[in-house]
C-alpha positions in Angstrom: 86.6 127.3 118.7 88.0 127.8 115.2 91.6 128.7 114.3 93.7 129.9 111.4 96.9 128.3 110.5 99.2 127.8 107.5 100.2 124.5 105.7 103.0 124.1 103.2 101.4 122.0 100.5 103.3 121.2 97.3 105.9 123.8 98.0 103.4 126.6 98.6 102.3 128.2 101.9 98.5 127.9 102.0 96.4 129.6 104.7 93.6 127.6 106.3 91.1 130.1 107.9 88.4 129.6 110.4 89.1 125.9 110.8 88.1 123.4 113.5 91.3 122.0 114.9 89.8 118.5 114.7 89.6 118.5 110.9 91.7 115.8 109.3 94.3 116.6 106.6 92.2 114.9 103.9 89.2 117.2 104.6 91.4 120.3 104.6 93.1 119.4 101.4 89.8 118.8 99.7 87.4 121.2 101.1 89.5 124.1 102.2 92.4 124.0 99.8 90.7 122.6 96.7 93.1 119.7 96.1 90.8 116.8 95.1 93.2 114.0 94.1 93.5 112.2 97.4 90.2 110.4 97.9 88.0 109.7 100.9 87.6 105.9 100.8 87.3 104.2 104.1 88.3 107.2 106.3 90.0 104.7 108.6 93.5 104.4 107.1 92.7 101.0 105.5 92.4 101.7 101.8 95.2 104.1 100.9 93.1 106.3 98.6 94.0 109.4 100.6 97.8 108.8 100.7 100.1 111.9 100.7 103.6 112.5 101.8 104.2 114.5 105.0 107.9 115.4 105.4 108.6 112.6 103.0 106.7 109.9 104.8 103.7 108.2 103.2 100.6 108.7 105.4 96.9 108.3 105.1 95.6 111.9 105.2 92.4 110.8 106.8 94.4 109.8 109.9 96.4 113.0 110.3 95.0 116.1 112.0 95.6 119.0 109.6 96.6 121.3 112.4 99.3 118.7 113.4 100.8 119.1 110.0 101.7 122.8 110.5 105.5 123.1 110.0 105.7 120.1 107.7 106.0 119.7 103.9 102.9 118.1 102.5 103.1 116.6 99.0 99.9 115.5 97.2 99.7 113.8 93.9 99.0 117.3 92.4 102.4 118.3 93.5 104.3 115.4 91.8 103.9 116.9 88.3 107.3 118.1 86.9 105.7 121.4 85.7 102.5 123.3 86.4 101.4 122.6 82.8 100.0 119.3 83.9 102.6 116.9 82.4 102.3 113.5 83.9 105.1 111.9 85.9 106.7 108.8 84.5 104.8 106.8 87.1 101.5 108.3 86.1 102.2 107.7 82.4 103.1 104.1 83.1 99.8 103.6 85.0 98.0 104.8 81.9 100.1 102.9 79.4 99.7 99.6 81.2 96.0 99.9 82.0 96.6 100.2 85.7 94.0 102.9 85.8 90.3 102.0 85.5 87.8 103.8 87.7 90.7 105.9 89.0 89.5 106.1 92.6 92.6 104.3 94.1 95.0 105.7 91.5 96.2 108.8 93.4 97.1 106.8 96.5 98.8 104.1 94.5 100.8 106.7 92.5 101.9 108.2 95.8 102.9 104.8 97.1 104.9 104.0 94.0 106.6 107.4 93.9 107.6 106.9 97.6 108.9 103.4 96.9 111.0 104.4 93.9 112.4 107.3 95.7 113.7 104.9 98.4 114.5 101.9 96.2 115.0 102.7 92.5 115.1 98.9 91.5 112.6 97.2 93.9 112.1 93.5 93.9 108.5 92.3 93.3 108.1 91.6 97.0 109.1 95.2 97.9 106.6 96.5 95.4 103.9 94.3 96.8 104.7 95.5 100.3 104.8 99.2 99.3 101.3 99.0 97.7 99.8 96.6 100.3 98.1 99.5 102.1 96.2 100.4 98.9 92.9 98.7 97.9 92.0 98.4 94.2 88.8 96.8 93.3 88.9 97.3 89.5 92.3 96.9 88.0 93.8 94.1 89.9 97.4 94.4 91.0 99.1 92.8 88.0 98.8 95.9 85.9 100.1 98.0 88.8 103.1 95.7 89.2 103.7 96.0 85.5 103.5 99.8 85.6 106.2 99.8 88.3 108.5 97.7 86.1 107.9 99.9 83.1 109.1 102.9 85.2 112.1 101.0 86.5 113.1 99.9 83.0 112.6 103.4 81.6 114.7 105.0 84.3 117.5 102.5 83.7 117.4 103.1 79.9 116.2 99.6 79.1 113.3 98.9 76.8 113.0 95.2 77.5 
């Protein structure tokens, strides 16, 4: 039996019509709501490519039933932009500037993980960064450039250039 429900995604109420209640949040974001950034990698919560925030908690969208997210605030990487004109966040810019983006498949999940970390800890130690991104697999870039991107953001937010 299919149902209709509403999800609050990136600050906007979005209707989900004629949905099977067993659909995961990743499928609903992609196929029903047209938000393609979170990627379907392993579909087992192991790779982090589908990471989104649900009520401020970083989760793998492939492991969350969409219907269970009714009444929560869902933030995808599309919702991080400071304006609807598509300007990149400082984290996204740092990923580009440091070469932490190659094939781009893992990038949305890593960007979400870094935004989440920096919201909780504005000056994380390397170990905290490693722990925060440990649930995200990257096969192209390697983690050195991602670590560098985080430090670029921290320095910029602190007004330091060095």
